[in-house]
MDTraj code that builds the backbone (N, CA, C; nanometers):
import mdtraj as md
import numpy as np

residues = "MET PHE TYR GLY ALA VAL VAL TRP ASP PRO TRP LEU ILE VAL ALA GLN ILE VAL CYS LEU GLN CYS MET TYR TYR MET THR LEU GLY LEU LEU LEU THR VAL PHE VAL GLY THR ARG VAL SER ARG LEU SER LEU VAL TYR PHE PHE ASP TYR VAL THR VAL SER THR SER THR ILE THR GLY TRP CYS VAL ALA VAL SER PHE LEU LEU SER SER ALA ALA GLY ALA VAL TYR LEU LEU TYR LEU ILE GLU ARG SER LYS LYS CYS LEU ASP PHE SER ALA THR LEU TYR ILE ILE HIS LEU PHE ILE CYS ILE VAL TYR GLY GLY TRP PRO SER SER ILE THR TRP TRP ILE VAL ASN GLY THR GLY ILE ALA VAL MET ALA LEU LEU GLY GLU TYR LEU CYS MET LYS ARG GLU LEU GLN GLU ILE LYS ILE PRO ARG TYR ARG SER ARG ILE ILE GLU ASN LYS LEU TYR SER ILE CYS PHE ALA".split()
xyz = np.array([
    [-23.3830, 4.0299, 6.5408],
    [-23.3896, 3.9599, 6.6673],
    [-23.4910, 4.0272, 6.7580],
    [-23.5466, 3.9488, 6.8454],
    [-23.6394, 4.0009, 6.9447],
    [-23.5650, 4.0124, 7.0767],
    [-23.5687, 4.1311, 7.1385],
    [-23.4887, 4.1560, 7.2581],
    [-23.5713, 4.1641, 7.3852],
    [-23.6936, 4.1129, 7.3852],
    [-23.7779, 4.1212, 7.5029],
    [-23.7241, 4.0394, 7.6190],
    [-23.6871, 3.9176, 7.5954],
    [-23.6345, 3.8301, 7.6994],
    [-23.4830, 3.8232, 7.6860],
    [-23.4142, 3.8501, 7.7946],
    [-23.2689, 3.8459, 7.7925],
    [-23.2251, 3.7016, 7.8122],
    [-23.1569, 3.6483, 7.7132],
    [-23.1103, 3.5112, 7.7188],
    [-22.9598, 3.5133, 7.6987],
    [-22.8899, 3.4491, 7.7894],
    [-22.7452, 3.4422, 7.7767],
    [-22.7097, 3.3196, 7.6947],
    [-22.6585, 3.3438, 7.5741],
    [-22.6241, 3.2357, 7.4835],
    [-22.4745, 3.2436, 7.4530],
    [-22.3911, 3.1674, 7.5221],
    [-22.2466, 3.1779, 7.5021],
    [-22.2017, 3.1403, 7.3612],
    [-22.2719, 3.0473, 7.2972],
    [-22.2325, 3.0085, 7.1613],
    [-22.2572, 3.1230, 7.0634],
    [-22.3639, 3.1958, 7.0827],
    [-22.3904, 3.3121, 6.9986],
    [-22.2832, 3.4185, 7.0183],
    [-22.2445, 3.4415, 7.1432],
    [-22.1420, 3.5422, 7.1721],
    [-22.0085, 3.5029, 7.1097],
    [-21.9699, 3.3774, 7.1238],
    [-21.8439, 3.3298, 7.0649],
    [-21.8498, 3.3397, 6.9129],
    [-21.9630, 3.3032, 6.8543],
    [-21.9775, 3.3120, 6.7087],
    [-21.9695, 3.4575, 6.6623],
    [-22.0283, 3.5497, 6.7373],
    [-22.0212, 3.6914, 6.7015],
    [-21.8777, 3.7427, 6.7112],
    [-21.8057, 3.7012, 6.8147],
    [-21.6660, 3.7441, 6.8306],
    [-21.5812, 3.6922, 6.7153],
    [-21.5964, 3.5642, 6.6832],
    [-21.5178, 3.5042, 6.5741],
    [-21.5511, 3.5712, 6.4410],
    [-21.6794, 3.5925, 6.4160],
    [-21.7217, 3.6549, 6.2908],
    [-21.6701, 3.7986, 6.2806],
    [-21.6807, 3.8740, 6.3900],
    [-21.6325, 4.0117, 6.3901],
    [-21.4820, 4.0174, 6.3688],
    [-21.4078, 3.9280, 6.4345],
    [-21.2620, 3.9237, 6.4203],
    [-21.2241, 3.8900, 6.2760],
    [-21.2904, 3.7915, 6.2178],
    [-21.2603, 3.7524, 6.0796],
    [-21.2911, 3.8651, 5.9811],
    [-21.4044, 3.9293, 5.9995],
    [-21.4402, 4.0379, 5.9080],
    [-21.3451, 4.1565, 5.9228],
    [-21.3016, 4.1833, 6.0461],
    [-21.2051, 4.2912, 6.0698],
    [-21.0738, 4.2613, 5.9967],
    [-21.0232, 4.1385, 6.0097],
    [-20.8962, 4.1039, 5.9452],
    [-20.9095, 4.0955, 5.7936],
    [-21.0255, 4.0544, 5.7433],
    [-21.0452, 4.0548, 5.5974],
    [-21.0441, 4.1979, 5.5442],
    [-21.1101, 4.2878, 5.6156],
    [-21.1102, 4.4281, 5.5748],
    [-20.9704, 4.4866, 5.5850],
    [-20.9016, 4.4565, 5.6941],
    [-20.7639, 4.5043, 5.7104],
    [-20.6754, 4.4516, 5.5985],
    [-20.6913, 4.3252, 5.5633],
    [-20.6129, 4.2684, 5.4535],
    [-20.6411, 4.3363, 5.3209],
    [-20.7677, 4.3642, 5.2949],
    [-20.8035, 4.4343, 5.1718],
    [-20.7432, 4.5749, 5.1697],
    [-20.7538, 4.6465, 5.2814],
    [-20.6991, 4.7829, 5.2873],
    [-20.5465, 4.7835, 5.2821],
    [-20.4834, 4.6863, 5.3479],
    [-20.3374, 4.6766, 5.3386],
    [-20.2939, 4.6447, 5.1962],
    [-20.3714, 4.5623, 5.1273],
    [-20.3397, 4.5320, 4.9874],
    [-20.3480, 4.6578, 4.9018],
    [-20.4496, 4.7381, 4.9247],
    [-20.4683, 4.8600, 4.8458],
    [-20.3619, 4.9643, 4.8785],
    [-20.3399, 4.9910, 5.0085],
    [-20.2506, 5.0994, 5.0481],
    [-20.1041, 5.0596, 5.0560],
    [-20.0766, 4.9401, 5.1075],
    [-19.9380, 4.8997, 5.1302],
    [-19.8872, 4.8080, 5.0199],
    [-19.9752, 4.7260, 4.9639],
    [-19.9344, 4.6287, 4.8628],
    [-19.8732, 4.6911, 4.7399],
    [-19.9100, 4.8142, 4.7106],
    [-19.8522, 4.8831, 4.5951],
    [-19.7152, 4.9425, 4.6271],
    [-19.6800, 4.9505, 4.7550],
    [-19.5549, 5.0132, 4.7968],
    [-19.4442, 4.9132, 4.8288],
    [-19.4823, 4.7892, 4.8601],
    [-19.3825, 4.6895, 4.9002],
    [-19.3794, 4.5766, 4.7985],
    [-19.2680, 4.5029, 4.7983],
    [-19.2549, 4.3939, 4.7018],
    [-19.3364, 4.2720, 4.7425],
    [-19.3509, 4.2503, 4.8724],
    [-19.4229, 4.1318, 4.9205],
    [-19.5002, 4.1665, 5.0466],
    [-19.6315, 4.1494, 5.0412],
    [-19.7171, 4.1759, 5.1565],
    [-19.7230, 4.0501, 5.2428],
    [-19.6980, 4.0642, 5.3724],
    [-19.6978, 3.9480, 5.4612],
    [-19.7702, 3.9810, 5.5917],
    [-19.7736, 3.8839, 5.6817],
    [-19.8397, 3.9011, 5.8109],
    [-19.7688, 4.0021, 5.9006],
    [-19.6485, 4.0403, 5.8648],
    [-19.5755, 4.1406, 5.9413],
    [-19.6568, 4.2688, 5.9502],
    [-19.7230, 4.3060, 5.8422],
    [-19.8005, 4.4301, 5.8398],
    [-19.9282, 4.4197, 5.9236],
    [-19.9751, 4.2996, 5.9483],
    [-20.0912, 4.2797, 6.0339],
    [-20.0541, 4.2836, 6.1819],
    [-19.9468, 4.2129, 6.2190],
    [-19.9237, 4.1812, 6.3593],
    [-19.7933, 4.2316, 6.4190],
    [-19.7060, 4.2930, 6.3425],
    [-19.5812, 4.3422, 6.3997],
    [-19.5922, 4.4920, 6.4237],
    [-19.5663, 4.5315, 6.5460],
    [-19.5819, 4.6727, 6.5825],
    [-19.4828, 4.7645, 6.5115],
    [-19.3739, 4.7116, 6.4613],
    [-19.2709, 4.7927, 6.3965],
    [-19.3230, 4.8560, 6.2672],
    [-19.4158, 4.7913, 6.2005],
    [-19.4639, 4.8426, 6.0717],
    [-19.5535, 4.9652, 6.0864],
    [-19.6118, 4.9845, 6.2053],
    [-19.6954, 5.1026, 6.2288],
    [-19.6032, 5.2135, 6.2776],
    [-19.5675, 5.3028, 6.1867],
    [-19.4767, 5.4118, 6.2241],
    [-19.5128, 5.5378, 6.1468],
    [-19.4627, 5.6484, 6.1972],
    [-19.4854, 5.7764, 6.1290],
    [-19.3601, 5.8243, 6.0566],
    [-19.2567, 5.7423, 6.0558],
    [-19.1315, 5.7836, 5.9935],
    [-19.1248, 5.7515, 5.8444],
    [-19.2120, 5.6623, 5.7968],
    [-19.2133, 5.6279, 5.6546],
    [-19.3554, 5.6404, 5.5996],
    [-19.3646, 5.6541, 5.4703],
    [-19.4963, 5.6609, 5.4067],
    [-19.5670, 5.5264, 5.4186],
    [-19.4916, 5.4184, 5.4093],
    [-19.5508, 5.2860, 5.4255],
    [-19.6097, 5.2705, 5.5654],
    [-19.5413, 5.3201, 5.6659],
    [-19.5933, 5.3155, 5.8022],
    [-19.7221, 5.3947, 5.8175],
    [-19.7283, 5.5102, 5.7519],
    [-19.8523, 5.5889, 5.7521],
    [-19.9648, 5.5126, 5.6831],
    [-19.9326, 5.4449, 5.5747],
    [-20.0337, 5.3660, 5.5024],
    [-20.0868, 5.2520, 5.5889],
    [-19.9978, 5.1892, 5.6669],
    [-20.0408, 5.0831, 5.7579],
    [-20.1334, 5.1409, 5.8645],
    [-20.0974, 5.2565, 5.9197],
    [-20.1796, 5.3202, 6.0229],
    [-20.3171, 5.3580, 5.9684],
    [-20.3212, 5.4123, 5.8483],
    [-20.4487, 5.4487, 5.7863],
    [-20.5327, 5.3237, 5.7620],
    [-20.4692, 5.2140, 5.7217],
    [-20.5412, 5.0882, 5.7009],
    [-20.6050, 5.0394, 5.8300],
    [-20.5324, 5.0494, 5.9400],
    [-20.5870, 5.0082, 6.0696],
    [-20.7055, 5.0959, 6.1101],
    [-20.6939, 5.2265, 6.0896],
    [-20.8025, 5.3166, 6.1296],
    [-20.9261, 5.2988, 6.0424],
    [-20.9064, 5.2792, 5.9133],
    [-21.0219, 5.2547, 5.8259],
    [-21.0872, 5.1195, 5.8559],
    [-21.0069, 5.0226, 5.8964],
    [-21.0626, 4.8922, 5.9356],
    [-21.1478, 4.9045, 6.0607],
    [-21.1077, 4.9912, 6.1512],
    [-21.1891, 5.0093, 6.2712],
    [-21.3205, 5.0793, 6.2378],
    [-21.3193, 5.1705, 6.1411],
    [-21.4445, 5.2335, 6.0967],
    [-21.5356, 5.1299, 6.0307],
    [-21.4769, 5.0409, 5.9520],
    [-21.5565, 4.9332, 5.8921],
    [-21.6070, 4.8385, 6.0004],
    [-21.5268, 4.8176, 6.1046],
    [-21.5687, 4.7340, 6.2161],
    [-21.6922, 4.7889, 6.2861],
    [-21.7060, 4.9215, 6.2889],
    [-21.8252, 4.9830, 6.3474],
    [-21.9497, 4.9454, 6.2673],
    [-21.9357, 4.9397, 6.1367],
    [-22.0484, 4.8983, 6.0527],
    [-22.0785, 4.7502, 6.0761],
    [-21.9743, 4.6702, 6.0947],
    [-21.9963, 4.5285, 6.1244],
    [-22.0686, 4.5115, 6.2578],
    [-22.0364, 4.5971, 6.3546],
    [-22.1072, 4.5927, 6.4830],
    [-22.2559, 4.6192, 6.4631],
    [-22.2873, 4.7102, 6.3722],
    [-22.4268, 4.7435, 6.3455],
    [-22.5046, 4.6214, 6.2985],
    [-22.4440, 4.5401, 6.2129],
    [-22.5148, 4.4259, 6.1554],
    [-22.4973, 4.2969, 6.2357],
    [-22.3853, 4.2797, 6.3036],
    [-22.3618, 4.1557, 6.3784],
    [-22.4110, 4.1622, 6.5227],
    [-22.3885, 4.2726, 6.5884],
    [-22.4177, 4.2842, 6.7309],
    [-22.5536, 4.3488, 6.7534],
    [-22.5832, 4.4531, 6.6795],
    [-22.7134, 4.5195, 6.6748],
    [-22.7533, 4.5924, 6.8022],
    [-22.6721, 4.5938, 6.9055],
    [-22.7067, 4.6587, 7.0309],
    [-22.5984, 4.7588, 7.0696],
    [-22.6387, 4.8813, 7.0981],
    [-22.5403, 4.9838, 7.1316],
    [-22.4712, 4.9540, 7.2646],
    [-22.5404, 4.8866, 7.3569],
    [-22.4815, 4.8531, 7.4863],
    [-22.3622, 4.7592, 7.4732],
    [-22.3613, 4.6777, 7.3699],
    [-22.2592, 4.5742, 7.3555],
    [-22.1411, 4.6165, 7.2686],
    [-22.1476, 4.7337, 7.2068],
    [-22.0434, 4.7743, 7.1116],
    [-21.9068, 4.7881, 7.1772],
    [-21.9008, 4.8506, 7.2943],
    [-21.7725, 4.8661, 7.3627],
    [-21.7147, 4.7307, 7.4011],
    [-21.7990, 4.6398, 7.4476],
    [-21.7519, 4.5069, 7.4873],
    [-21.6899, 4.4313, 7.3701],
    [-21.7600, 4.4314, 7.2582],
    [-21.7099, 4.3573, 7.1420],
    [-21.5883, 4.4261, 7.0794],
    [-21.5848, 4.5587, 7.0806],
    [-21.4675, 4.6308, 7.0282],
    [-21.3454, 4.6022, 7.1139],
    [-21.3621, 4.6090, 7.2461],
    [-21.2504, 4.5807, 7.3363],
    [-21.2032, 4.4364, 7.3211],
    [-21.2966, 4.3446, 7.3065],
    [-21.2594, 4.2038, 7.2871],
    [-21.1783, 4.1856, 7.1598],
    [-21.2215, 4.2492, 7.0514],
    [-21.1488, 4.2397, 6.9247],
    [-21.0052, 4.2897, 6.9408],
    [-20.9882, 4.4058, 7.0051],
    [-20.8540, 4.4630, 7.0173],
    [-20.7690, 4.3899, 7.1207],
    [-20.8295, 4.3295, 7.2229],
    [-20.7522, 4.2481, 7.3179],
    [-20.7012, 4.1219, 7.2494],
    [-20.7854, 4.0587, 7.1695],
    [-20.7409, 3.9420, 7.0920],
    [-20.6302, 3.9825, 6.9955],
    [-20.6467, 4.0984, 6.9316],
    [-20.5425, 4.1478, 6.8395],
    [-20.4117, 4.1714, 6.9151],
    [-20.4194, 4.2278, 7.0349],
    [-20.2989, 4.2505, 7.1158],
    [-20.2296, 4.1184, 7.1477],
    [-20.3052, 4.0159, 7.1871],
    [-20.2453, 3.8861, 7.2172],
    [-20.1778, 3.8250, 7.0943],
    [-20.2421, 3.8364, 6.9790],
    [-20.1813, 3.7837, 6.8564],
    [-20.0533, 3.8596, 6.8250],
    [-20.0555, 3.9921, 6.8435],
    [-19.9353, 4.0727, 6.8181],
    [-19.8222, 4.0369, 6.9138],
    [-19.8555, 4.0099, 7.0406],
    [-19.7531, 3.9707, 7.1373],
    [-19.6913, 3.8373, 7.0981],
    [-19.7722, 3.7430, 7.0565],
    [-19.7205, 3.6124, 7.0147],
    [-19.6364, 3.6268, 6.8884],
    [-19.6802, 3.7113, 6.7957],
    [-19.6119, 3.7229, 6.6669],
    [-19.4827, 3.8038, 6.6752],
    [-19.4896, 3.9228, 6.7388],
    [-19.3727, 4.0107, 6.7339],
    [-19.3241, 4.0622, 6.8675],
    [-19.3772, 4.0112, 6.9763],
    [-19.3362, 4.0587, 7.1078],
    [-19.4234, 4.1750, 7.1546],
    [-19.3960, 4.2209, 7.2758],
    [-19.4735, 4.3292, 7.3352],
    [-19.4560, 4.4567, 7.2528],
    [-19.5662, 4.5189, 7.2106],
    [-19.5569, 4.6425, 7.1297],
    [-19.4962, 4.7577, 7.2105],
    [-19.3761, 4.7979, 7.1751],
    [-19.3078, 4.9046, 7.2479],
    [-19.3143, 5.0377, 7.1741],
    [-19.3817, 5.0412, 7.0621],
    [-19.3937, 5.1642, 6.9842],
    [-19.5147, 5.2441, 7.0321],
    [-19.4925, 5.3702, 7.0648],
    [-19.6023, 5.4555, 7.1083],
    [-19.7003, 5.4788, 6.9940],
    [-19.6513, 5.4781, 6.8723],
    [-19.7383, 5.4956, 6.7554],
    [-19.8375, 5.3806, 6.7442],
    [-19.7914, 5.2587, 6.7692],
    [-19.8802, 5.1422, 6.7650],
    [-19.9919, 5.1576, 6.8666],
    [-19.9576, 5.2003, 6.9879],
    [-20.0577, 5.2167, 7.0934],
    [-20.1562, 5.3280, 7.0591],
    [-20.1078, 5.4367, 7.0015],
    [-20.1964, 5.5479, 6.9639],
    [-20.2920, 5.5041, 6.8537],
    [-20.2400, 5.4355, 6.7518],
    [-20.3241, 5.3906, 6.6404],
    [-20.4299, 5.2916, 6.6894],
    [-20.3899, 5.1961, 6.7724],
    [-20.4865, 5.0972, 6.8207],
    [-20.5825, 5.1563, 6.9236],
    [-20.5366, 5.2481, 7.0058],
    [-20.6262, 5.3166, 7.0985],
    [-20.7294, 5.4003, 7.0254],
    [-20.6843, 5.4699, 6.9213],
    [-20.7773, 5.5464, 6.8384],
    [-20.8722, 5.4531, 6.7648],
    [-20.8211, 5.3395, 6.7209],
    [-20.9040, 5.2418, 6.6507],
    [-21.0159, 5.1868, 6.7371],
    [-20.9842, 5.1526, 6.8618],
    [-21.0886, 5.1002, 6.9502],
    [-21.1906, 5.2088, 6.9819],
    [-21.1449, 5.3326, 6.9970],
    [-21.2385, 5.4430, 7.0246],
    [-21.3305, 5.4672, 6.9058],
    [-21.2733, 5.4678, 6.7860],
    [-21.3540, 5.4887, 6.6653],
    [-21.4551, 5.3761, 6.6488],
    [-21.4095, 5.2540, 6.6652],
    [-21.4980, 5.1391, 6.6454],
    [-21.6115, 5.1377, 6.7485],
    [-21.5779, 5.1607, 6.8741],
    [-21.6798, 5.1553, 6.9791],
    [-21.7772, 5.2719, 6.9684],
    [-21.7257, 5.3936, 6.9538],
    [-21.8134, 5.5109, 6.9518],
    [-21.8978, 5.5181, 6.8248],
    [-21.8355, 5.4919, 6.7101],
    [-21.9117, 5.4942, 6.5854],
    [-22.0121, 5.3790, 6.5815],
    [-21.9718, 5.2628, 6.6324],
    [-22.0638, 5.1491, 6.6396],
    [-22.1820, 5.1787, 6.7308],
    [-22.1558, 5.2394, 6.8471],
    [-22.2650, 5.2769, 6.9366],
    [-22.3582, 5.3786, 6.8720],
    [-22.3003, 5.4761, 6.8035],
    [-22.3817, 5.5777, 6.7367],
    [-22.4720, 5.5137, 6.6317],
    [-22.4147, 5.4271, 6.5477],
    [-22.4932, 5.3639, 6.4420],
    [-22.6016, 5.2728, 6.4993],
    [-22.5670, 5.1951, 6.6017],
    [-22.6666, 5.1063, 6.6635],
    [-22.7756, 5.1865, 6.7333],
    [-22.7375, 5.2946, 6.8008],
    [-22.8361, 5.3772, 6.8693],
    [-22.9305, 5.4435, 6.7697],
    [-22.8741, 5.4862, 6.6582],
    [-22.9563, 5.5478, 6.5538],
    [-23.0599, 5.4478, 6.5025],
    [-23.0182, 5.3232, 6.4844],
    [-23.1103, 5.2198, 6.4373],
    [-23.2134, 5.1843, 6.5451],
    [-23.1706, 5.1764, 6.6704],
    [-23.2615, 5.1420, 6.7793],
    [-23.3698, 5.2479, 6.7985],
    [-23.3389, 5.3724, 6.7679],
    [-23.4341, 5.4811, 6.7896],
    [-23.5254, 5.5067, 6.6696],
    [-23.5094, 5.4289, 6.5630],
    [-23.5974, 5.4457, 6.4473],
    [-23.7387, 5.4019, 6.4824],
    [-23.8334, 5.4697, 6.4222],
    [-23.9735, 5.4358, 6.4426],
    [-24.0036, 5.3026, 6.3747],
    [-24.0820, 5.2206, 6.4416],
    [-24.1225, 5.0919, 6.3847],
    [-24.2314, 5.1200, 6.2823],
    [-24.2069, 5.0787, 6.1614],
    [-24.3014, 5.1053, 6.0535],
    [-24.4000, 4.9899, 6.0422],
    [-24.5275, 5.0233, 6.0472],
    [-24.6321, 4.9240, 6.0268],
    [-24.6876, 4.9479, 5.8872],
    [-24.6919, 4.8444, 5.8054],
    [-24.7467, 4.8635, 5.6695],
    [-24.8894, 4.9153, 5.6747],
    [-24.9264, 4.9978, 5.5781],
    [-25.0575, 5.0628, 5.5741],
    [-25.1710, 4.9607, 5.5741],
    [-25.1586, 4.8545, 5.4963],
    [-25.2645, 4.7549, 5.4886],
    [-25.2814, 4.6824, 5.6218],
    [-25.1731, 4.6638, 5.6941],
    [-25.1806, 4.5954, 5.8225],
    [-25.2521, 4.6824, 5.9255],
    [-25.2281, 4.8127, 5.9222],
    [-25.2946, 4.9006, 6.0179],
    [-25.4452, 4.9044, 5.9914],
    [-25.4868, 4.8921, 5.8660],
    [-25.6302, 4.8873, 5.8348],
    [-25.6934, 4.7598, 5.8889],
    [-25.6220, 4.6482, 5.8777],
    [-25.6722, 4.5213, 5.9310],
    [-25.6902, 4.5323, 6.0813],
    [-25.5945, 4.5906, 6.1495],
    [-25.6030, 4.6073, 6.2942],
    [-25.7200, 4.6990, 6.3306],
    [-25.7362, 4.8083, 6.2560],
    [-25.8481, 4.8993, 6.2811],
    [-25.9815, 4.8286, 6.2619],
    [-25.9938, 4.7479, 6.1562],
    [-26.1185, 4.6750, 6.1306],
    [-26.1482, 4.5750, 6.2417],
    [-26.0455, 4.5063, 6.2919],
    [-26.0665, 4.4112, 6.4004],
    [-26.1098, 4.4833, 6.5271],
    [-26.0450, 4.5955, 6.5578],
    [-26.0836, 4.6724, 6.6758],
    [-26.2270, 4.7246, 6.6620],
    [-26.2634, 4.7689, 6.5453],
    [-26.3987, 4.8194, 6.5206],
    [-26.5001, 4.7080, 6.5401],
    [-26.4684, 4.5897, 6.4847],
    [-26.5626, 4.4794, 6.4969],
    [-26.5740, 4.4290, 6.6405],
    [-26.4664, 4.4372, 6.7171],
    [-26.4717, 4.3953, 6.8574],
    [-26.5532, 4.4947, 6.9396],
    [-26.5315, 4.6237, 6.9160],
    [-26.5981, 4.7274, 6.9948],
    [-26.7472, 4.7424, 6.9612],
    [-26.7812, 4.7276, 6.8360],
    [-26.9179, 4.7565, 6.7928],
    [-26.9951, 4.6337, 6.7450],
    [-26.9489, 4.5159, 6.7750],
    [-27.0193, 4.3951, 6.7318],
    [-27.1271, 4.3524, 6.8274],
])
top = md.Topology()
chain = top.add_chain()
for i, resn in enumerate(residues, 1):
    res = top.add_residue(resn, chain, resSeq=i)
    for name in ("N", "CA", "C"):
        top.add_atom(name, md.element.get_by_symbol(name[0]), res)
traj = md.Trajectory(xyz[None], top)
C-alpha cells in the first residue's frame, strides 16, 4: 500500500477488523484442538467464550490459557500482514478483544474470574506490543532498488545533465 495520502476508508477498516477477528478465532480453534482437544471428550464453544474454562486449577484450564496467549502472538503476525502500520496495532488489538469480551458476555455472562482477565489482558498486551514491534521493524527497512533500475536512473540523469 502507498501511505502518502491519508484516506479514511471505513469499508477497509471493517474488512480488516472482520478478517483479523476470523483469523484470530481460527488460530484459537486450531490451538484449542491441539492442546485441549486431546484432553476432553468433546470440544465446544465453551472453551472459546466461557470464562470458567480459563483457570489455573486444572491442566485443561492451563491449556486453554496457553491457547489464548499463543493466539494473541499469532494475532501480532496477522497485524503485520493485514494492518501493516505500527500506529494502528493497539487500535485493532483493542477492538479484537472488546468484540471478544462482548461475545463472552452474551455467551456466558460477565467474566468474574480474575484468571480470565489476566489472560486476556496479557493477550492484548502481547498482540499490541509484538504487532507494533513487527510493523515498526518492517517500516524501518531500507527500500531496495534493483541494481538494473538504479543504472537506468543514472543513465537518464547523465543524459539530462550532459546532453
